[in-house]
C-alpha positions, 0 to 999 in steps of 0.5 A, a space after each residue: 201864221 198866214 203865208 205872208 209875203 215880204 210885200 205884205 210884211 212891209 205893208 203891215 209894218 208901214 201901217 203899224 199893224 205889226 212892228 219888226 219886233 212883234 213879227 220876230 216874236 211871232 216867228 220865234 213863237 212858231 219856231 218853238 211850237 213847230 220846230 222845237 216841239 210839235 212836229 219837231 221839224 228840227 230845221 233851225 240849228 241856232 237862234 240869234 240872241 240879238 234878233 229882237 234888239 236888232 228888230 227894235 233898232 230897225 223899228 226906230 229907224 222906220 219911225 224916223 222915216 228911214 226904210 232901207 228897202 223891202 227887207 227892212 225889219 223882215 226876219 230871214 234865216 241863213 244856212 249854218 255854213 255862212 259866217 256871222 260875226 256876232 254871237 252865233 257860231 258857224 259850223 256847217 253842222 259839224 261838232 268839229 266847228 262847234 263854238 267857232 265864231 267868225 271874225 267877219 260877216 260873210 259878204 252876203 250877210 253884210 248885204 242883208 244887214 245893210 238891206 235891213 233884214 233881221 237874221 233870225 238864226 241859222 238853219 240845219 243842213 246836211 253836215 259839211 254841205 253833204 260832202 262828208 260821206 257817200 252814204 249820208 242822210 240828207 238833212 242830218 248833221 252831228 250838231 243839229 240832228 235830222 231835219 224833217 220834211 213838213 209835208 210828211 215827217 217821215 220823209 227826207 227834206 233833201 239837202 244840203 240846204 235842208 233847214 232853209 227849205 223846211 223853215 221857209 215851207 213851214 213859215 218859220 221865216 219870211 225867206 232864207 238863204 241856202 247854198 249849192 254846189 250841185 243841187 243843194 238849193 234846188 233839190 230841197 226847194 222842190 222837195 219842200 214845195 218852195 221856190 229856189 234860185 241857184 244864181 250864176 257863179 259870181 252873182 252872189 259872193 262866196 266870201 265867208 261861206 264854208 266851201 266845197 268847191 270854188 268852181 261850183 259853189 254859190 249861195 242863193 235865195 229860198 222863198 215861198 214865191 218867185 217874188 220873194 226870191 227875187 226881192 232877196 236875190 236883189 239884196 244878196 247880189 253884189 261885187 265883193 273885192 274878197 271874191 274875184 268871181 263877183 267882178 264878172 257880174 259888173 255890167 252883166 247882172 240886173 240891178 232890180 230883179 223884182 222889176 221882172 215880175 211880169 205875169 205876162 212874161 211867158 208870152 212870146 218866149 221860146 222855151 226848150 223842153 229837155 226830154 232827156 230828164 223825163 221818164 224816171 217817174 210817170 207821175 212826174 211826167 204827168 205833172 210836167 205835161 200839165 206844166 207845159 200845157 200851162 206855158 203854151 196857154 200863156 203864150 210860150 212857144 215850146 221847142 220839144 224836145 231839145 237834146 242836152 249833153 248827157 250829164 251822167 257822163 260828167 259824174 266822174 270828172 265832177 267828183 274829181 274836181 270837187 275832191 281837189 277843190 274841197 281840200 284846197 278851199 276848205 283848208 284855206 277857209 279853216 287856216 283863216 280862222 282865229 287861233 281859238 277855232 277848234 280845227 284848222 285843216 281838213 286833216 284835223 277834221 278827219 282826226 276829230 271825227 275819228 276821235 268822236 266817232 260815236 257822236 259824229 259818225 253814228 250812221 255814216 262815215 267820212 269817205 269823201 273827206 278821206 278821198 279829198 285829203 289824198 288829193 294833191 294841189 290844184 296845179 295837177 294836170 288831172 284836176 285841170 283836165 277834169 275842170 276844163 272838160 266839165 266847163 266845155 261840156 256843160 257850157 259850150 257843148 251843153 246849155 249854150 249850144 242848145 240855147 243858140 241852136 234853137 234860139 231859146 230864152 230858157 230850158 225846162 225840166 223836172 227838178 226831181 221826184 217826190 221825197 224819199 223816206 228818211 233812212 239812217 241805216 242805208 242812207 239817201 235813196 233818191 227817187 230818181 232823175 231830175 235836173 241840177 248837175 249841168 247848170 251846177 257844173 256850168 255855173 249857170 242860173 237855175 230856178 225851181 218852182 212848185 209844179 205839183 204833188 204826188 200823194 201830197 209830196 211836192 214836185 218842182 219844175 226847173 227853168 235854166 239858161 246861160 250866165 247872168 240870165 236870172 232876170 229872164 228866168 225870174 220873168 218866166 218863173 213868175 209868169 208860170 207861178 201866177 198862171 198855175 198857183 200850185 203851192 199849198 202849205 204843209 200840214 205836218 202829216 206823220 206820213 203820206 196819206 194815200 187816200 189823197 191820191 196822186 
C-alpha cells in the first residue's frame, strides 16, 4: 500500500474508488502479511472484531450525504491502555488485566467514534507503559510479546507507545493514538520515522486511560505527516467533565489545527536552539545542523544557543512524583473496574506477577511497582515538595524563562539517537541524549518530526514551546517537514545495512 494521507483516503472514499470497508480490508490484509507473519513486527495486540461492520455503517452514512469530518471511515489504531467499551480488552499489555472489558469508552475514543474513525484495533506497548521495571525492554509486554522496529527488525522501537509508532510507520493504519508520561510518544515516533505530538496536559482527556501519573500523562496523535497528526489532534482535543484538567483548555486551545498547516510558517519565526541537548552523538549533531540550515533558508531567525535548565537535575524528583502518583492513580482506575475484572489494586497486580512469574517476568521484574506500593498518600510533604520543584524548574525557570528572555515562538533540540538493539538479557540501552523530560514535566506541548537517518535508522527533531502552543508548533513543524521531505518508508531489513552509509 502507498503511504496514503488522511486527505487522500477521504478523496478515494468521496470518489468511490474505495469504501471504508474496502480500506479496512486492505489494512487488515497488510496486518496479516507484515505484522502477524512476514517481518512479524508484532505491533498490534488485538484487532477489533466489529471494525468491518462499523466501516459498513459509515459507508452507508456517506451514501446519504453525511460525512462527519476528515476521519470519516478512516482506520486508526489506539494504544492498549485506552478503554473501549466494546469486544476489545484494555490491558496495558499485562496478563494481569487479560480479558478486562471497560464499561465506558475513554473520552478520546468517544471523540474518535463521533468523528467517524474506525478503530481497527489496539497496539502493543511496553507493559504498564514502561512503569514496571527499571531494567525493562521497550516494546515488550507479557500479553503482546516484543514489537520490532520496521527499519531494522533487530532494533528496538522505543516505547512505551511502541506498537502505535510501528503500525503507523509500516502503513498498518492511517494514524494512531499513543500516550506519554515522559517520552512515550516522542521517542517511538522519532525512532520509527514518524511525527508524534505530545500535547499540553489537559488538551486531550485522560479519562479512560490506564494511568501512570496525572501530573504528566497525556494521549496524543502519531502519524506519517504533520498534516495527519494535526487532523487527528483536532478530533482528540476537547473538554471532558470527567477530567478536570481539560477545563483549562477552554478558550486556550485552537479549534482547527489543520488551519495552521502553512508551508511558509517558518518565515519570521524566532526559534531557540537548545545546544545543551546536542553533543551525545556527532552524527545526530550533523543531522541537526542540516535541519537548522533548512530553517534559516525558510526564513526563520535562530537564537543559538539558548540555555535551558538541566533536566538531568530533575531526574530524582520526577521519579519520586511518578512513584507516588502511579500508586494513587492506578489504584483509582482499578477500583473503578467492574467486579469481574481480574485485579483491583496495585498490590493485587504485584501478587499476580509473582504468582505467574514465568509468563509475566521472564526477562525483567517489577521493581518500580514495588517501590510505588511502598509510597504513602499524595498528602505527604515529600511528594508535594517534589511536584512543586518539578513544575517550577521546568516551567517558570525552564521553558517559559527561555521563551520570554529571547522572545521565541519555539525551541528545537534533537529528539534522540538511533534505535538500539533489542536485548532481552540486559534491557534497554538507550543511544543517549535527546529531549523529552522538560516538556513532560512542565506538561507543555512537544512535536517530533523526521530529521534524518543514521545507517538507515530514523532520527527526529523536537519542537517545543509553552502551554497551549500546539497551533504554533504545528505551523513550524509543517513548514520544516515540507521544506525537508525527509521521511522514507521502512524496508523491514533484518538488520542495518552498513553499506547504506550514514
